[in-house]
N, C-alpha and C positions, 0 to 999 in steps of 0.2 A: 611698194612694200608687199602687196599681194603677189606680184610676179616673183619677187625674191623668195617668198614663202613657198610658192608653188614649185619653183626650181629646186629648193632645198628638199621638199617632199619627194620630187621626182628623182633626185640624186640618191636619196635615202632608199627609195624603193628599188632603184636600179642596183644599188649595192646588195640589197637582200637577194635580188634575182640572180645576180652574178655569183654570189656566194653559194646560193642554193644549187645553181647549175653545176658549179665545180664540185660540190659535195656529192651530188647525185652521180656525176660522171665518174668520180674516183671510186665510189662505192659500187657502182655498176661494173667497172673494170675489175675491181677486186673480187666481186661475186662471180663473174664469168671466169676469171683467172683461177680461182680456187676450185670451182666446180668442173672446169673443162680443160684447163691448161696446166701450167707449172704451179701446182698447189704449194709446194714448199717456198718457192720464190715469193708468191703473193702473201703468204702467211708472214714471212720475214719482213715485209714492208708495212706491217701493221703499225709499228711505232711511228714511222714517217707519216702515215695516214692520220694518226691521232694528232701529230704536231701540225699538220696542214689544217685539220678541223679547228684546232685551237687558234691558229693564225686567222682563220675565217671569222671566228667569234670575235677576236680582237678587231678585225677589220670592220665588222658590222656593229659593234658596240658603240652606242652614241654617248658622247660627253664622258669619256673615261676620266674618272677622278680618283682621289686617294682611296676612298672607301671601296671602290671597285678593285683596285690593286690589292688592298688589304684582304678582300674576300678571296682573291686568287691565291694569295699567300697562305691564308688560313686553310682553305680547302686542300691545297697541295700538301701542306705540312701535316695536317691532321690525317689526310688520306694515307700518306707514307707511314706515319706513326702507327695507325691502327693496323695497317698491313704488316708492318714489322712485328708488332705484337702477335698478330695472327700467325705468321709464318714461323716465328721463333718459339712461341709458347703454346699456340692453339687455344689461348684463352678467348680470342675473338674469332668469330666466323667458323672455327673448327680446325681440323688438321689438313693442311693443304700446302702445296709448294708450287712456285712459279717455274715455268719452263724457260727456254732461251729465246723464244720467238719475239718477245717484246723488247729485247735489246738490253743495254747496260743497266746494271742494278745498283741499288744502295743496299749493301749486304745482299740479301736474297730477294729484294723487291725491285722490279723494274721501275725506274724513276718516272716513266711515262704514266704509270698507274696514278701518281699524284695528279697529273694533268687530267687523266680520265675521271677521277673523282670530282675535280672542279667542273668539267664539262657536263657530266651527268646531273650533278646537283643544280648547276646553272640552268641547263636546258629544262629540267623538271620544274624548277622554280618559275622560270619565265613562262613556260607552258601553262602552269596553273594560274598565274596572274592574267595571262591572255585569254584563256578559255573560260575562266570563271568570273571575269570582271562583271559582265552584264547580269549573270545569274545571281551573283552575290548582292548586287544592287537591288534586284527585284525581290529577293528573299528578305533583305534587310528592311525594305519598305513595307512588306506584308506583315512581318513578324515583329517589327520595331526593335530589331537587334542592330547594334551599331555595325556599320560597314567595316571599320578597322578590326573589330573582333572576328568578323567572318573572314576577312582577308587573311588574318593571321592563322586561323584554323585551317582554311583551305590551302594556303600556300605551304604551310609547314606539314600538316598531317597528310593531305592529299598528295602533296609533292613527294613526301617520303614513301607513300604507298606506290606512287608511279615509279619511283626509283627502284623499289623492291621488285615490282613487276618487270622492269627492264632487266634487272639482274637475273630474274627467273628465266626470262627469254634467252638471255645470253649464256647462261651457265653450260648447258649441254654442248653448245657450239664451241665455247672457249676450251672445253676439255678435248673435244675432237681436234681442234686446231693446235693444241699443245700450249695454250697460253698459261694454263695452270692445271693441276691435277689434285684430286682429293685422295687421301689415304684410304677412304672407304670405297674407292673405285668410282663407279658411275653414279652413285647415290649422293646427292647434295644434302648435307644435314640441314634440318629446319633451323638449327641454331645460326646458320649463315644468314638466313633471311631476317631473323630477329635482330642480329647485329647490324645488318644493312639498314634496317628500319630505324634503329636507335641512332646510329651515326648520321643517317640522312636527316632525321629530326633535328639533331644538333646543328648541322651545317645549314639547313634551311631556316632554322631560327635566326642564325647569324645573317644569312642571305636576306631575309625579310627585313631585318632591322637596320642593316647598313644602308645608308642613303646614297644610292647610285641609280642611274637610269636602268629601268627593268623592262623596256620596250624593245624587243628584238625578234622580229618575225623569223629571222634565220634560225634562231635557237629552237623554235617550234619545228621548223622544217627539218633541221638536223636530227632532232630526236625521232621524228617520224621516219626519216631516211635510215637511220641506224637500226630502228626497231624492225623495219621491213627487211633490211640486210640480214639481221640475225634470224628473223622468222623464216626467210627463204632458205638460209643455210641450215637451220634447224629441220626444215622439211625435206630438203633434197640432199644434204651432205651424207 
């Protein structure tokens, strides 16, 4: 029985390592390609890269059940809806429009943006649960605050803050790469980040309360890899 458990753990860790290696490799290739080789070609492969990262999340997610698939559907659908409202009316995020680099669209919104909303929220939620687990237990013991309350606050509020920080890091790069553009030019309106925070709060509330496995080290690694990817492009592009 113990040997079986050890083999399962080893297999799980090897899956994380393989997925992390693939994600790191493709982001490194994309980074070098954009900075030093055929910039337009590598920009146009962004949609395929997002699909590959989504496939790796599916590969590493343990015990996929109905609530997990429900969350994917909700995150994708809500992501597309808020982006449609944003691009069509400017009532959410501000006045902006998507370019052609992200591929086929639903009206004026690339459908991979729905997948991107899922991945960002999923990775931020998993990261908060992973990094804050021990800290929350220690704080709850000292202050006699219930752990469930701390988990809810940390995952939802801190996760939304992390998602906004990720968007802030990504915005200048996305404009330079032609993913989307703001009517105001290079200035990203503060309203964009307010909307990001509110939408992320809602999705992370759903994420937290749906009962599916939320232990995935690859999600943490992917968030760090993507953050470093955009940070390096932001610095050198």
